[in-house]
Structures are given as C-alpha cells and as structure tokens.
N, C-alpha and C positions, 0 to 999 in steps of 0.2 A: 108862454113867456116865463122867463126866469130873472129875478132880480138878485144881483151879488153886491152886498154892501160891506164896507169896512169902516168901523168907527175909531177915530183917533182923539185922544184927549191931549190937547196941546196947551202948554202953559201959555199965557196971554202974551208974555214977552217974546215967544217964538212964533206967534201966529203970522206975522208978516213974512218971516222967512219960510214957514211952512207953505204959505199960499204961493209965494214965489217959485218954490220947488215944483209944486204941482202945475202952476201955470206954465212953467218953462220946459216941462218934460215931454218927450215923445212917447206916448202910451203904446203905440203899435197896434191899438185896438181896431182902428178902421179898416185894417186889411183882413180882419178875421171873420171867418164864416159864421154867421148867426149873430153877429155884433149888431145891436140896434142903437144904443145911444149910452152916453156917459154923462154924469153930473158930479161935480165936487161941490158938496154943500157945507156951508159954514153956519153954526148955530151961535146963539148969544153966549157971552161970557158968564160962566157960572160963579157961585159965591166962593168956590175954592180957587178962583184965579185961572181956570182953564177954559179953553174954547173947545166945543165939540165939533169936529169935522167929520164928514161921512163921504166916502167915495161911493157912488151909486151907479151901477152898470146894469143895463138892460140887455138881455140875450133872448134870442128866438126861443131857446129851451135850455134845460140844465145841460144836455150833452154838449152843447156849443160852449158853454162856460167852462166845463170840464176839459174840453180840448184846449181851450185858451190857456188853461193852468198847466198843461202839459207841453205847451209849444215853445219853440225857440224864441218867438216874439214875447212871450211872457217872461222867459229868462233875461232876454235883453232889456225889457222895460224895468225889471226889478234888480238889475245887477248892482246897483248902488244903494240899495235899501238899507244895508247894515250900517252905511256911513251916516245915515240921517236919523237914526233912532234918538239921538239926544234931542231931537226937536219935539218929541211927544213922550207922554207918560205911559209906561207899560208897553204891551203888545197891542197891535191893532186888534179889534174885536170883529170877527167876520160874522155876517149873518147872510144866509141864502134863503130866498123865498120863491115858490112857485105861484104864479098869478092864478087865482081862482076867479077874478073878476077884473075887467079892464073896461073903463068908460072913457070916451073921448067926446070932444065937441061935435 
C-alpha cells in the first residue's frame, strides 16, 4: 500500500473557501487502477492564524500512484490549480509513504 499526502497551510479566513473548493471538485480518482481511498483532513487552527489541511490518498502501490500523476485524469483534476493558489500559503508539501504495517479491525 502507498499513501500520498499533500499538506496545505491555509489562512483561517480562507479555510471555508478552501474546504468548498475541495468538497465541490471531481477528483477523477475513483476510475484509476489501484486507487483505494481519499480523505481530505482538516487540523486545528495554529497560533499563526493558519489551518493545516492534508489530502490523503491511499493506493494499492506506488506504481499506481505514479500512473495517476501521469494520467489525463490527473491533468483534468488539477487544471485549475494555479487559480486557487491565493487560498493557501506557499506550495503544497508532498509526502509519500510506503506502508510497512496495516492494522484493521
């Protein structure tokens, strides 16, 4: 299993608009081979007035994730990304993880 995360620091005054953007978009993930699940996570407001958000995507393996990043579906899902950069501070921080242990109920 492979987990791909992007962290976004969002000024608290932009948090509602940032959430609406993510809740209203078509990610095109559900049609991708190897896609397992997606979560958009929201953390608490920090002392600097920002809210940490993280997109959290689970894939069958890293190759499936890499195929997604090279796909037409990825380009379609991210085609307007440049127009929303004013909603968050800096660039999203990518973090990729290979699962070494997975426990379920």
